[in-house]
C-alpha positions in Angstrom: 97.3 -46.1 67.1 95.2 -47.5 64.3 91.8 -49.2 65.6 89.0 -51.0 63.6 86.4 -48.6 63.2 82.8 -48.8 65.0 79.9 -47.5 65.3 79.9 -44.4 67.1 76.4 -44.3 68.6 75.2 -47.3 70.2 71.5 -48.4 72.2 74.2 -50.1 74.9 77.8 -50.1 75.7 78.7 -53.0 77.9 82.2 -52.3 80.5 83.7 -55.8 81.0 83.7 -59.0 79.5 83.0 -61.1 82.6 80.2 -63.3 83.0 78.0 -60.1 84.1 79.2 -58.7 81.0 78.8 -61.6 78.5 75.1 -62.6 79.9 73.9 -58.8 79.4 75.4 -59.2 75.8 73.6 -62.7 75.3 70.5 -60.9 76.2 71.1 -58.1 74.1 72.1 -59.5 71.2 69.3 -62.3 71.0 67.2 -58.9 70.9 68.4 -57.4 68.4 70.2 -54.3 70.5 72.7 -52.1 69.4 75.0 -53.3 71.4 79.3 -53.0 72.3 81.4 -54.8 74.4 84.7 -53.7 75.6 87.4 -55.3 78.1 90.5 -54.1 79.1 92.4 -57.7 78.7 94.1 -57.8 75.2 92.4 -61.7 75.1 90.2 -63.9 77.8 91.4 -66.0 80.4 91.7 -69.6 79.4 92.0 -70.5 83.3 88.6 -69.7 85.4 88.5 -68.0 88.5 84.9 -68.3 89.6 83.3 -71.3 87.7 81.3 -73.0 90.3 78.1 -72.5 88.5 74.9 -72.8 90.4 71.2 -74.8 89.8 69.5 -71.3 89.1 72.4 -70.4 86.6 72.0 -73.6 84.8 67.8 -73.0 84.3 68.8 -69.8 83.3 71.9 -71.2 80.7 69.1 -73.6 79.4 66.5 -71.0 78.4 69.1 -69.6 76.4 69.7 -72.7 74.6 73.6 -73.8 75.8 73.3 -75.5 79.0 73.5 -78.9 77.4 77.6 -79.0 76.9 78.0 -77.8 80.3 75.7 -80.4 81.8 77.3 -83.4 80.2 81.1 -82.3 81.1 80.7 -80.2 84.1 81.6 -82.7 87.6 78.2 -82.5 89.0 77.6 -82.1 93.4 75.0 -84.2 94.9 76.4 -84.1 98.3 78.3 -82.3 101.2 80.3 -83.9 104.0 81.4 -82.4 106.9 84.6 -83.2 108.3 85.4 -81.8 111.9 88.1 -82.3 114.8 88.4 -86.2 116.3 88.2 -86.8 119.9 91.8 -88.6 119.6 93.0 -85.8 117.1 92.8 -86.1 112.9 89.4 -85.6 111.7 86.7 -86.9 111.5 83.4 -87.1 109.2 80.4 -86.3 111.4 77.7 -85.3 108.6 76.1 -85.6 105.2 74.0 -83.8 103.4 72.3 -83.6 99.9 74.0 -80.5 98.2 70.5 -79.3 97.9 67.2 -80.1 98.7 65.4 -82.6 96.3 62.9 -80.3 94.3 65.4 -77.2 94.3 65.8 -77.8 90.8 65.6 -80.6 87.6 69.4 -79.1 87.1 72.7 -80.0 89.1 74.8 -77.3 91.0 77.5 -77.6 89.3 77.4 -63.3 68.0 78.9 -60.2 69.5 82.3 -59.7 69.6 84.2 -58.6 72.6 86.6 -55.3 72.0 89.6 -55.8 73.0 92.2 -54.1 75.0 89.8 -51.6 75.9 89.2 -49.5 78.8 87.1 -46.4 79.7 88.6 -43.4 81.0 85.8 -41.3 81.4 82.0 -41.4 81.1 79.6 -38.1 81.0 75.4 -38.2 81.0 73.7 -35.3 79.7 70.5 -35.0 81.8 69.0 -32.6 79.6 68.1 -35.9 77.6 67.7 -38.5 79.9 63.9 -38.9 79.8 64.0 -38.5 75.4 63.5 -42.4 74.9 65.3 -41.5 71.3 68.5 -39.9 72.9 71.8 -40.9 73.6 72.9 -38.9 76.2 75.6 -40.6 77.8 79.1 -40.5 76.4 81.6 -42.6 77.3 85.8 -42.1 76.4 87.6 -45.1 75.7 91.3 -45.3 75.5 92.9 -48.1 73.1 95.6 -50.4 74.7 99.0 -52.1 73.8 99.2 -55.3 73.9 101.7 -54.8 76.6 99.0 -52.3 78.6 96.2 -55.2 78.1 98.2 -58.0 79.5 97.1 -59.3 82.8 100.1 -59.2 85.3 100.8 -62.8 86.4 101.8 -63.3 90.0 104.1 -66.1 90.4 104.3 -68.5 87.9 100.8 -69.9 87.8 97.9 -68.4 85.7 95.4 -66.7 87.8 94.1 -64.4 85.4 94.4 -61.4 88.0 94.5 -57.7 86.3 96.6 -54.5 87.5 94.6 -51.3 86.9 95.4 -49.2 84.4 94.5 -45.1 84.7 95.0 -42.7 81.7 94.9 -39.0 81.5 92.0 -37.5 79.8 94.0 -36.7 76.6 95.4 -40.2 75.7 91.4 -41.1 74.7 91.1 -42.2 71.5 87.5 -42.7 70.8 84.0 -41.4 72.3 81.3 -43.3 71.7 77.6 -42.1 72.7 74.9 -44.7 74.1 71.2 -44.6 75.0 72.6 -46.3 78.2 76.2 -47.9 80.1 76.7 -51.2 81.9 79.7 -51.4 83.5 80.2 -55.0 85.0 83.8 -54.7 86.6 85.0 -52.9 89.7 86.7 -50.1 87.1 86.8 -46.7 87.0 82.9 -46.3 85.6 81.6 -47.4 89.3 83.5 -43.8 90.0 82.6 -41.6 87.3 79.0 -41.8 87.9 79.7 -41.4 91.9 78.8 -45.0 93.0 80.6 -46.3 95.5 81.2 -49.6 97.2 80.7 -49.7 100.6 81.4 -52.0 103.7 84.6 -53.9 105.5 87.1 -55.9 103.6 87.1 -59.2 105.5 89.3 -59.8 108.0 90.8 -63.3 107.4 92.5 -64.5 104.0 92.2 -67.7 101.7 94.1 -68.9 99.2 92.4 -70.8 96.1 93.6 -73.4 93.9 92.8 -76.1 91.4 94.9 -79.5 91.1 94.9 -83.2 90.3 95.8 -84.5 93.5 97.2 -88.0 94.6 95.0 -88.5 98.6 93.3 -91.1 100.8 91.2 -89.0 101.7 87.9 -90.5 100.9 85.5 -87.9 100.0 87.5 -86.0 97.5 85.2 -86.3 95.0 82.4 -85.0 97.0 82.2 -81.3 98.6 83.5 -81.0 101.3 83.6 -78.6 104.7 86.6 -79.3 107.2 87.3 -77.6 110.4 90.6 -78.9 111.5 92.0 -78.4 115.8 94.0 -75.8 115.2 95.6 -75.6 111.0 92.2 -74.0 110.0 89.1 -74.6 107.7 89.1 -75.3 104.1 86.1 -76.0 101.7 87.1 -78.9 98.7 84.5 -78.6 95.7 85.2 -81.4 92.7 85.8 -80.3 89.7 85.9 -81.8 85.6 88.9 -83.2 84.5 90.0 -85.1 87.7 90.3 -81.2 89.1 89.4 -80.6 93.1 88.9 -77.4 93.7 90.2 -76.2 97.3 89.9 -72.8 99.0 92.1 -72.9 102.0 92.4 -70.3 105.1 95.4 -69.1 105.0 95.4 -66.6 108.3 93.8 -63.4 109.4 94.4 -59.5 108.8 94.0 -56.4 110.8 92.1 -53.6 110.2 93.2 -51.9 107.0 95.8 -54.4 106.1 95.8 -55.8 102.6 97.4 -59.4 101.3 100.8 -59.5 99.5 99.6 -61.5 96.8 103.4 -62.3 95.4 103.8 -63.8 99.1 100.7 -66.3 98.3 102.5 -69.1 96.8 100.8 -72.4 95.6 103.3 -74.4 97.6 101.8 -71.9 101.0 98.1 -73.4 100.0 99.4 -76.9 99.5 101.1 -76.9 102.4 98.0 -75.4 104.5 95.8 -78.0 103.1 97.9 -80.8 103.9 97.9 -79.4 107.7 94.5 -79.1 108.1 93.4 -82.5 106.2 96.1 -84.6 108.1 96.0 -87.8 108.9 95.3 -88.3 105.1 97.7 -87.5 102.7 97.4 -84.8 99.5 100.1 -84.2 97.2 99.6 -82.3 93.8 101.9 -83.3 91.1 99.5 -80.7 88.3 98.0 -77.4 89.2 95.7 -75.6 87.1 95.5 -72.3 88.1 95.5 -70.1 91.6 93.1 -67.3 92.5 85.7 -58.2 101.4 82.7 -57.9 101.5 81.6 -55.0 100.3 77.9 -53.5 98.7 77.2 -50.3 96.5 74.4 -48.6 97.8 73.0 -47.6 94.1 73.5 -49.4 91.2 72.1 -46.4 88.3 72.6 -43.1 87.8 69.4 -41.8 85.7 68.6 -45.5 84.6 71.0 -44.5 81.8 74.2 -45.8 83.7 74.0 -48.8 85.6 76.4 -51.3 87.4 76.8 -54.7 87.9 78.8 -57.5 89.5 82.1 -56.9 91.0 81.3 -53.2 90.1 78.5 -53.8 92.6 78.8 -56.3 95.2 82.0 -57.9 96.5 82.4 -61.2 98.8 84.1 -64.2 99.7 84.1 -67.1 97.5 83.3 -69.8 99.4 79.7 -69.8 99.1 80.2 -70.2 95.2 77.7 -67.2 94.5 79.5 -64.2 93.1 79.6 -65.4 88.9 76.5 -66.7 89.8 75.0 -63.5 91.3 76.7 -60.8 88.8 74.9 -63.0 86.1 71.9 -62.9 87.3 72.1 -59.0 88.2 72.4 -58.7 83.8 70.0 -61.6 83.5 67.0 -59.6 85.1 68.3 -55.9 83.8 68.9 -57.2 79.9 65.1 -57.9 78.8 64.5 -54.3 80.7 66.5 -52.6 78.9 65.4 -54.2 75.5 62.0 -53.4 76.6 63.0 -49.8 77.0 64.9 -49.3 73.8 62.1 -51.6 71.7 59.7 -49.0 72.9 57.8 -51.9 74.6 57.7 -50.8 78.2 57.7 -47.4 80.3 61.3 -46.7 81.7 60.0 -46.5 84.8 60.4 -50.6 84.8 64.6 -50.0 84.9 64.1 -48.6 88.5 63.2 -51.9 89.5 66.8 -52.7 88.9 67.7 -50.9 91.5 65.4 -52.5 93.9 65.5 -56.2 93.6 69.3 -56.8 92.8 70.3 -54.5 96.1 67.8 -56.6 98.0 69.4 -59.6 96.6 73.0 -58.3 97.1 72.1 -57.3 100.6 71.0 -60.7 101.1 74.3 -62.7 99.5 76.2 -59.7 102.0 74.4 -61.0 105.0 74.7 -64.5 103.8 78.5 -64.5 103.2 79.6 -62.6 106.4 77.8 -65.1 108.6 79.0 -67.9 106.8 83.0 -66.6 106.3 82.8 -66.6 110.2 81.4 -69.4 110.8 83.9 -71.2 108.7 86.7 -69.1 109.3 86.6 -69.7 113.2 87.8 -72.2 115.4 85.7 -74.6 116.4 84.5 -75.1 120.3 85.9 -77.9 122.3 82.3 -78.3 124.0 79.6 -76.2 125.0 81.1 -73.9 128.1 83.8 -72.8 125.0 81.6 -69.9 124.0 84.8 -68.4 121.9 85.1 -71.1 119.3 82.6 -72.1 116.7 79.4 -74.4 117.5 80.3 -77.2 114.5 76.0 -77.6 115.1 75.4 -74.4 114.0 77.7 -74.5 111.1 76.3 -77.7 109.7 72.4 -75.9 110.6 73.3 -73.5 108.5 75.1 -74.7 105.1 72.1 -76.6 105.4 69.8 -74.4 105.6 71.3 -72.1 103.1 71.7 -74.5 100.6 68.5 -73.7 98.4 69.2 -69.9 98.6 72.7 -70.8 97.6 71.4 -72.7 94.6 70.1 -69.4 93.2 66.4 -70.7 93.3 64.8 -69.0 96.7 65.5 -65.3 95.2 62.6 -63.6 96.1 61.5 -60.4 94.8 59.2 -57.7 96.4 56.3 -56.1 95.3 56.8 -53.7 92.8 55.6 -52.4 89.5 57.1 -55.6 87.5 55.6 -57.8 90.5 51.7 -57.4 91.7 51.0 -57.5 95.4 47.8 -59.4 95.2 47.9 -61.6 98.4 44.3 -62.9 97.8 45.6 -64.3 94.2 48.1 -65.6 95.8 46.0 -68.7 96.9 45.3 -69.2 93.7 48.1 -70.9 92.8 50.4 -71.2 96.4 53.2 -73.0 94.8 54.1 -70.1 92.7 55.2 -67.3 95.1 54.6 -63.7 93.5 58.6 -62.8 93.0 59.9 -66.5 92.4 61.0 -67.8 89.9 58.2 -70.1 88.2 58.8 -73.8 89.2 59.3 -76.0 86.2 56.5 -79.5 86.5 56.3 -81.8 83.4 53.2 -81.8 81.4 52.0 -83.2 78.3 51.8 -81.5 74.3 48.4 -82.2 73.2 48.7 -82.1 70.1 52.0 -85.1 70.1 51.8 -86.7 73.0 55.7 -85.4 73.7 56.6 -84.7 77.0 57.3 -81.2 78.1 59.4 -79.6 81.4 57.0 -76.7 81.2 60.3 -74.5 81.7 61.5 -75.6 78.7 58.9 -73.3 76.9 60.4 -70.2 78.9 62.9 -69.4 76.3 64.7 -66.3 77.1 63.8 -64.5 74.2 62.2 -61.1 75.6 58.9 -62.7 75.8 55.9 -62.4 78.6 54.3 -65.5 79.1 50.6 -65.9 80.4 50.3 -69.4 81.6 46.5 -70.4 81.4 45.8 -73.3 83.8 42.5 -73.5 82.4 41.0 -76.2 84.8 39.0 -79.7 83.6 37.1 -79.0 80.4 35.1 -81.9 80.9 32.7 -79.6 82.7 30.7 -77.3 80.8 31.1 -74.5 83.0 35.0 -74.7 82.6 35.1 -74.7 79.0 32.5 -71.9 78.6 34.8 -70.0 80.7 37.9 -71.0 78.7 36.4 -69.6 75.5 34.9 -66.4 77.4 39.0 -65.9 78.5 40.2 -66.4 75.1 37.9 -63.6 73.7 39.1 -61.5 76.2 42.7 -62.1 74.9 41.7 -62.3 71.0 39.9 -58.5 71.5 41.4 -54.7 71.1 41.3 -54.8 75.3 43.0 -57.9 75.6 46.9 -57.3 76.3 47.9 -59.6 73.3 46.2 -57.5 70.7 46.9 -54.1 73.0 51.0 -54.9 72.8 51.9 -56.7 69.7 52.6 -54.2 66.6 51.0 -54.8 63.3 51.9 -57.2 61.3 53.8 -59.3 64.5 52.9 -62.9 64.7 50.2 -62.5 67.6 52.5 -64.0 70.6 55.4 -61.9 69.3 55.4 -60.1 72.9 53.2 -61.8 75.4 53.2 -66.1 74.3 50.1 -68.2 76.2 50.1 -71.5 77.0 47.6 -73.4 78.2 47.6 -76.4 80.6 44.2 -78.3 81.1 43.8 -80.7 84.2 41.6 -82.9 81.7 43.3 -86.2 80.2 44.8 -84.9 77.0 42.6 -87.1 74.7 39.0 -86.3 76.6 39.2 -82.8 74.5 39.4 -82.6 70.7 43.0 -80.1 69.6 40.3 -78.5 67.0 37.7 -77.5 70.2 39.9 -75.0 71.4 40.1 -71.7 70.7 42.1 -70.2 67.9 44.2 -67.9 69.8 45.4 -70.0 72.3 47.1 -71.8 69.2 47.4 -69.1 66.6 48.1 -69.1 62.8 51.9 -67.8 62.4 53.9 -66.2 60.1 53.4 -65.7 55.9 51.4 -68.5 55.4 49.6 -68.9 59.1 50.7 -72.4 60.0 49.4 -73.6 63.2 51.6 -72.9 66.3 51.1 -76.7 67.9 53.4 -76.5 71.0 50.9 -74.2 73.0 48.5 -76.4 74.5 49.5 -79.1 77.6 47.6 -81.4 79.4 48.4 -82.8 83.1 48.5 -86.4 82.5 50.3 -89.2 82.3 53.1 -90.1 79.7 54.6 -92.8 77.8 57.6 -93.9 80.2 57.7 -91.3 82.2 55.1 -91.0 85.1 52.7 -87.8 85.7 53.9 -84.6 86.3 51.1 -83.1 88.5 51.7 -79.9 88.0 48.0 -78.9 89.0 48.8 -80.4 92.9 52.5 -79.6 92.7 51.8 -75.6 92.6 48.7 -76.0 94.8 46.3 -74.9 91.7 42.3 -76.2 91.6 42.3 -78.8 88.9 38.5 -77.2 88.5 38.7 -74.3 88.3 42.5 -73.3 87.5 43.6 -69.5 87.3 46.1 -67.2 84.4 49.6 -66.9 85.5 51.8 -63.9 84.2 55.9 -65.0 84.4 58.4 -62.1 83.6 60.7 -62.9 80.4 63.3 -63.7 83.0 60.9 -66.5 84.4 59.7 -64.6 87.6 56.0 -64.7 88.7 54.8 -61.5 88.3 50.7 -61.7 88.8 48.2 -64.1 89.3 43.9 -64.0 88.6 41.2 -66.2 88.6 40.2 -66.9 84.8 36.7 -65.4 85.8 38.7 -62.2 86.7 41.0 -62.8 83.9 41.2 -58.8 83.0 43.3 -58.3 85.9 46.1 -59.5 83.7 45.5 -56.9 81.3 45.2 -54.3 84.0 48.7 -55.7 85.5 50.5 -54.8 81.8 49.0 -51.4 81.5 50.8 -50.2 84.2 54.1 -50.1 82.8 54.0 -51.8 79.0 53.5 -49.1 76.0 51.1 -49.7 73.2 53.1 -49.5 69.6 53.9 -46.4 68.8 53.6 -44.8 72.7 56.2 -43.0 74.4 58.7 -44.4 76.6 
């Protein structure tokens, strides 16, 4: 078969162009890592299978610079309504609540070519070379599919994007690229080939999922709704863009080991069940757009050279809208670490944290999904004496309490090589928990009085940040302390000089952003140390967008970032933030050398050995 000529040797091969694969490809292309991404489909899917995007995912999109169109076109989920059996039959609304608690996030819930159609058929690792940073010890055999083999099988008359598996004998392989590392993001042969298997139980209930434009008298059709009926089952309603509504409809229960015959699940069956659940309200669906167990892989890497993510790592029900979001966050966590190691900036031991951090999140997701699925699918209890039924009050409590976790903003990585265990230092900034994403607040740029959310400065470009809360510089002692800190950063033992390659801008590996608590006009810009707004590039232009004040703005109020994060406005502190925007270390300014010691644990000086 004739095929395009591609490099036989790459730094990273990505298997699967779903959300997790594309997130990783975005990361690596930004960081100029030699990457190939392959997918077994002959074309991208044009109908979404999982496209409820949570707050944290939108934050990440924003850090890459492509959230604006999504925010503009998406249906924003602001409120959840609960409907339950009424005393006189039918269903009644029993509660309203915010979809996410105020302050969860400022965002709503709501050039690398993919090579197609290609499927991996085997994978091998030369274990004698896995510790050699310059080696490419992973060999993957690829099969170039025919157009027919790469076309998704459609079940029924409505597009669904479901794909039939294709397995081939070894002698039909067409290519054998070698790589520094490989990442499998689909539930394909990749996981099996590296000895990783999903463990857990299949779900004991099955659901139909459908997108449709509807005609209805149900009053909350443009709200997110959880509906329990007396005997017809449960339904989750999620409004979508373009007048569409997504329905997750409970269709029945399964025996142990029983599988659903998808060919027998029709759009008409899903809609009919939805109509019975919503009765006495009417529901018509003149236009249908698309139709769509809980298992976890205990190990997600082999030799820190081959990794799995997304569906290859964890599977669960779709009702909490977590699958795509958690999958993308898997590779958002992994991408910068791979790049650091490939570029020689960090020791390869940091790759072990992918297993510990994302397995923890996946386990929390499986536990949440297990409890949520059973509460959602159970028959409502008739009264307090009905122990067999599901308590509607318990269901509402679980739904509300889980909101922040489901938003993606409550992920909390435990202490590791990349997250400090300094409990005393945590007291310096209680609002920035170590191991959680940096909570953004409004600040004002000193050079031009422009307001910013400080999170907008954390672009996904592979750099670490040190956020220097410099305190109140109107106090002479504090201004003196700031100059001492700046002198350390500008010295050979400091992390900026130590880890920045010769000839590169001083902020190319670690960027310092300064936030003062004094009014922005109280200290002249020229009075700040040079290293805090350094000269860059060929001509030495100043970077004017490094120093900010916690101050009033023109027409947008005061961000109060010091107060919101619990930081002493007089003395401040220093916070190390990872390239994925998680808080890694906190130190008092008088102990800022501890920030340098933190980086020394895993960063390599230019020319070092990973």
